[in-house]
C-alpha positions in Angstrom: 155.2 -8.5 118.6 152.2 -9.5 117.1 149.2 -7.7 117.1 147.5 -9.7 119.9 150.4 -8.7 121.9 152.7 -11.8 122.3 155.7 -13.4 120.3 155.7 -17.1 119.7 158.5 -18.9 121.7 160.7 -19.8 118.5 160.7 -15.9 118.0 161.8 -15.2 121.3 164.7 -18.2 121.2 165.4 -16.4 117.3 165.6 -13.2 119.1 168.5 -14.6 122.0 170.4 -16.6 119.5 170.8 -13.2 117.3 167.9 -13.6 115.2 168.9 -13.6 111.2 172.0 -15.9 110.6 173.7 -14.1 107.9 176.1 -11.1 108.7 176.5 -11.8 112.4 179.9 -13.9 112.5 180.6 -17.9 112.7 180.3 -18.2 115.7 176.8 -17.0 116.0 175.8 -18.9 113.1 177.0 -22.1 115.1 174.9 -20.9 117.8 171.8 -20.5 115.7 172.2 -24.2 114.4 172.6 -25.3 117.9 169.6 -23.8 119.1 167.3 -24.5 115.9 165.9 -28.1 117.2 164.9 -26.5 120.7 163.3 -23.4 118.5 161.5 -25.7 116.5 160.5 -28.0 119.5 159.1 -24.7 121.3 157.2 -23.9 117.9 155.7 -27.4 118.1 154.5 -27.3 121.8 153.0 -23.8 121.2 151.0 -25.3 118.4 149.9 -28.4 120.5 149.1 -26.1 123.3 146.8 -24.0 121.4 145.7 -26.5 118.5 142.1 -26.1 119.6 142.1 -22.8 118.1 144.3 -23.4 115.2 142.2 -26.4 113.9 138.9 -25.6 114.9 136.5 -27.3 117.0 135.6 -30.5 115.3 139.4 -31.4 113.8 141.1 -30.9 116.9 139.0 -33.5 118.5 140.5 -36.1 116.5 143.8 -34.7 115.7 147.1 -33.5 117.3 150.5 -32.3 115.9 153.1 -34.7 116.3 156.6 -32.9 114.5 157.6 -29.8 112.8 160.6 -29.3 110.4 161.9 -26.4 108.2 163.0 -27.9 104.7 163.6 -24.6 102.2 161.3 -22.1 103.3 158.4 -24.1 104.1 157.6 -25.5 107.5 156.1 -28.6 107.5 153.9 -30.0 110.5 153.0 -33.6 110.6 149.8 -34.3 112.5 148.6 -37.8 113.6 145.0 -38.6 113.2 143.1 -40.8 115.8 141.4 -43.3 113.7 142.3 -44.5 110.0 138.8 -44.2 108.9 139.2 -40.2 109.3 142.1 -40.2 107.6 140.7 -39.6 104.1 138.1 -37.0 105.4 140.7 -34.7 107.1 142.7 -34.4 104.2 139.9 -32.3 102.3 140.6 -29.8 105.6 144.1 -29.9 104.6 144.4 -26.3 102.9 142.7 -24.6 105.8 144.4 -26.0 108.0 147.4 -25.0 106.4 146.1 -21.4 106.2 145.6 -21.3 109.6 149.2 -22.7 110.8 150.5 -19.9 108.7 148.8 -17.2 109.8 149.3 -18.5 113.9 153.0 -18.9 112.9 153.1 -15.9 110.7 155.1 -17.5 108.0 154.6 -17.7 104.3 154.1 -21.4 103.5 153.3 -24.6 105.6 152.9 -28.0 104.7 150.6 -30.5 106.2 151.0 -33.8 106.3 148.4 -36.3 107.7 148.8 -40.0 109.2 147.7 -42.2 111.6 149.4 -42.2 115.0 148.6 -41.8 119.2 146.7 -38.5 120.6 147.9 -37.3 123.6 145.4 -34.8 125.6 146.1 -33.4 128.7 144.6 -35.4 132.1 141.4 -33.8 133.3 141.9 -35.5 136.6 141.8 -33.1 139.6 145.5 -32.6 141.3 145.9 -34.8 144.4 145.3 -32.9 147.6 147.7 -31.3 149.7 149.4 -33.9 152.4 147.6 -32.0 155.4 144.5 -32.7 153.5 144.6 -36.7 152.9 143.2 -39.6 154.7 145.0 -42.0 156.4 145.0 -45.3 154.5 143.2 -48.3 155.6 145.0 -50.6 157.9 143.4 -54.2 158.3 144.5 -56.8 160.6 145.2 -60.1 159.4 143.1 -61.2 162.2 139.9 -59.1 161.4 140.7 -60.5 157.5 140.0 -64.0 158.7 137.2 -63.6 160.8 135.5 -61.8 157.6 136.6 -64.7 155.1 134.6 -66.8 157.4 131.6 -65.2 156.9 131.8 -65.2 152.9 133.7 -69.0 152.8 130.6 -71.3 152.9 131.9 -73.4 150.2 130.4 -71.9 147.0 133.1 -69.5 146.4 136.9 -69.9 146.4 139.4 -69.0 148.8 140.5 -66.1 147.1 137.5 -64.4 146.3 136.1 -64.7 149.9 139.4 -63.4 151.2 138.7 -60.5 148.5 135.4 -60.2 149.6 136.4 -60.0 153.5 138.8 -56.6 152.6 136.2 -55.1 150.6 133.6 -55.6 152.9 135.9 -54.5 155.9 137.1 -51.4 153.9 133.4 -50.3 153.2 132.6 -50.3 156.9 135.6 -48.3 157.8 135.3 -45.7 155.4 131.4 -45.6 156.6 132.5 -44.8 160.0 134.6 -42.2 159.1 133.5 -38.3 159.3 133.3 -36.7 156.4 
């Protein structure tokens, strides 16, 4: 356990596969090697989830970790940067970020590579309401649409535009009549 009371996901998987690879037999070695990609994926997911804490506010807003791998004793992290213009300024913070990631995972050495790439963030959209709270869709008959279309179709706009305005007007009228 770490001092703040939780273990990283990678450590949990490592403990489940038997911990260290040496001295546990051939089958355990094969199992540990088989689970290694999952362990790295979990570590990357955990880092992505807490990227704001690790990287700090200004850096976390424009960057996101994209890949994680071990080469020897060094954990290598690839970090996507949202804009090419920021790439050189972000590289100046490499040493600080390497220390922060090393402290986060409890490893001795971390290498960070920056590249321009897509940044994906969690959606801030509200979740859809449950089915019992959703309103019924608006049903517009063809006859109503044609009646309203005549109002808009005075020759100055196209038939297609008049049809869209008629649907819009009917929808606004129906929604305004609903009780809140």
